[in-house]
C-alpha positions in Angstrom: 0.0 0.1 0.0 1.8 3.0 -1.3 1.7 6.7 -0.5 3.0 8.8 -3.5 4.3 12.4 -3.0 5.5 14.3 -6.0 7.7 17.3 -6.3 8.4 16.5 -2.5 12.1 17.0 -1.5 11.8 17.0 2.3 9.5 14.0 2.7 7.6 15.7 5.7 4.3 15.0 4.1 4.7 11.2 4.0 6.5 10.7 7.4 3.5 10.0 9.4 2.5 7.3 6.9 5.9 5.8 6.8 6.0 5.6 10.6 2.6 3.8 10.5 4.0 1.1 8.1 3.0 2.5 4.7 5.4 2.3 1.8 6.0 5.9 0.7 7.6 7.2 -2.6 8.8 10.8 -3.0 9.6 12.0 -6.4 11.7 15.1 -7.1 14.4 16.3 -9.3 16.6 17.2 -6.3 16.9 13.7 -5.0 20.0 11.7 -6.4 19.2 10.0 -9.7 17.6 6.6 -9.3 16.2 5.4 -6.0 17.3 6.0 -2.4 15.7 4.3 0.4 15.4 5.4 4.0 13.2 3.2 6.2 9.7 3.2 4.6 10.5 6.1 2.3 12.0 5.7 -1.3 13.2 9.0 -2.6 13.3 9.0 -6.6 15.5 11.4 -8.4 13.5 12.0 -11.6 11.6 14.7 -13.8 8.0 14.2 -13.1 7.2 14.7 -16.8 9.2 11.5 -17.6 8.3 9.5 -14.5 5.4 7.1 -14.6 4.1 5.2 -11.4 5.0 1.5 -11.5 2.0 -0.4 -12.8 0.3 -2.8 -10.6 1.1 -1.3 -7.2 -1.7 -0.4 -4.7 -1.7 3.3 -4.0 -3.8 4.8 -1.2 -3.1 8.6 -1.5 -1.3 11.0 -3.6 0.2 14.5 -3.0 1.9 16.8 -5.1 3.8 20.1 -4.4 4.7 21.5 -7.8 7.1 24.4 -8.3 5.3 27.7 -7.7 8.3 29.9 -8.7 6.5 31.0 -12.0 2.9 31.0 -10.6 2.9 32.6 -7.2 1.5 36.0 -7.1 4.1 37.0 -4.7 6.3 37.0 -7.7 4.0 38.7 -10.2 6.3 41.7 -10.6 8.7 39.4 -12.5 6.2 37.5 -14.6 6.7 39.6 -17.8 10.4 39.4 -17.6 10.1 35.6 -17.3 7.9 35.2 -20.3 5.6 32.6 -21.4 7.9 29.6 -21.4 8.3 30.0 -17.7 4.5 30.3 -17.1 4.0 27.3 -19.5 6.4 25.1 -17.4 4.6 25.9 -14.1 1.0 25.1 -15.5 2.2 22.0 -17.3 3.9 20.6 -14.2 0.9 21.2 -12.3 -1.2 19.6 -15.0 1.1 16.5 -15.2 0.8 16.0 -11.4 -3.0 16.3 -11.5 -3.1 13.6 -14.3 -1.1 11.1 -12.3 -3.3 11.8 -9.3 -6.5 11.2 -11.3 -5.1 8.1 -13.1 -4.3 6.4 -9.7 -8.0 6.7 -8.7 -7.1 7.6 -5.0 -7.6 10.6 -2.7 -5.2 13.4 -3.6 -4.2 17.0 -2.9 -2.3 19.5 -5.2 -0.6 22.3 -3.2 0.6 25.7 -4.3 0.6 29.1 -2.6 -1.7 31.9 -3.7 -1.1 31.7 -7.5 -2.4 32.4 -11.0 -3.8 28.8 -11.0 -6.9 30.2 -9.7 -7.2 31.9 -13.1 -5.8 29.2 -15.5 -7.4 26.3 -13.7 -10.0 27.0 -11.0 -10.2 28.4 -7.5 -8.8 26.1 -4.8 -11.0 23.7 -2.8 -9.3 24.8 0.6 -7.0 27.3 2.1 -5.1 27.1 5.2 -2.2 28.6 7.3 0.3 26.3 9.1 -0.8 27.7 12.5 -4.3 26.3 11.7 -2.9 22.7 12.4 -0.1 23.4 14.9 -2.1 21.8 17.6 -1.6 18.4 16.0 2.0 18.3 17.0 3.2 16.8 20.4 4.1 20.3 21.4 2.3 23.1 19.6 4.2 24.6 16.8 4.1 25.9 13.3 2.9 29.0 14.8 3.2 31.1 11.4 1.2 32.2 8.6 1.7 31.3 4.9 -1.6 31.1 3.1 -1.5 27.7 1.0 -4.0 26.6 -1.5 -5.2 23.0 -2.1 -7.0 21.3 -4.9 -8.2 18.1 -4.0 -10.2 15.1 -5.4 -10.9 11.4 -5.2 -12.5 11.4 -1.7 -9.7 13.5 0.1 -10.8 14.6 3.6 -9.8 17.9 4.6 -8.7 17.6 8.5 -10.4 19.6 11.2 -8.2 22.5 12.3 -6.3 22.6 15.7 -5.1 26.2 15.6 -2.3 27.8 17.5 -1.6 31.6 17.9 0.5 32.8 15.0 3.2 34.2 17.3 5.9 33.8 14.6 3.8 35.9 11.9 4.8 35.4 8.3 8.3 34.2 9.0 8.8 32.3 5.8 8.6 35.6 3.9 11.5 37.0 6.0 14.0 34.3 5.5 17.3 35.7 4.3 18.8 34.7 0.9 20.3 31.2 0.9 20.9 28.3 -1.3 18.2 26.3 0.5 15.7 29.3 0.8 13.3 28.0 -1.7 13.2 24.4 0.0 12.7 26.0 3.3 9.8 28.2 2.3 8.1 25.3 0.6 8.5 22.8 3.3 5.3 21.1 4.5 4.2 22.1 7.9 4.5 19.0 10.2 1.2 19.7 11.9 -0.7 19.8 8.6 1.0 16.6 7.4 0.1 14.8 10.8 -3.6 16.2 10.4 -3.9 14.9 6.8 -2.6 11.5 7.9 -5.2 11.2 10.8 -8.1 12.2 8.5 -7.2 10.0 5.6 -5.6 6.9 6.8 -7.0 3.4 7.5 -5.5 0.5 9.6 -3.0 -1.6 7.6 -4.3 -5.2 6.5 -1.2 -6.5 8.3 -2.5 -5.6 11.7 -0.7 -2.4 12.4 -2.7 0.3 14.3 -2.5 3.8 12.7 
């Protein structure tokens, strides 16, 4: 029973599933070429446009965090200088992830910040801030804001919020320039990952309790 997470460098989204015994696959160009396994998580270094989910496997849920660089409205002042090729890349990658999710016929979510996808595709099904789910952590955390949009399908269940005060404000927008700034800004909030797991997981047939 496999959990698929596309354009996922950190693997935060699948960790609750891996800890519960699910096999997890994270596909991202930043992973080393081929496959690298850590516990129940297999990291696949591949271009999503070229990668095809192995046939015959039993998938239970899918996630996608496609690159928002050329779509997020926070970077709108650079859209014109980037040109149509950059826009096309962002929209095509989102479309590719959506097609894979729908082909697997499982619950899924597609994530992006506030972006032009609301115009080119449709308005998101849900929005949230990390602080909305900080109460799912063992010690309350994720006490910051970063409006995130979700397009969902296949019976995905949006978890009930357990909010904490946003004492850290909009900290992700204040990160200083660095090589890993983009990855830090796009990292999935752990509280939200746990909330999604609790709302959408089922006990495994091997007897594990989740």
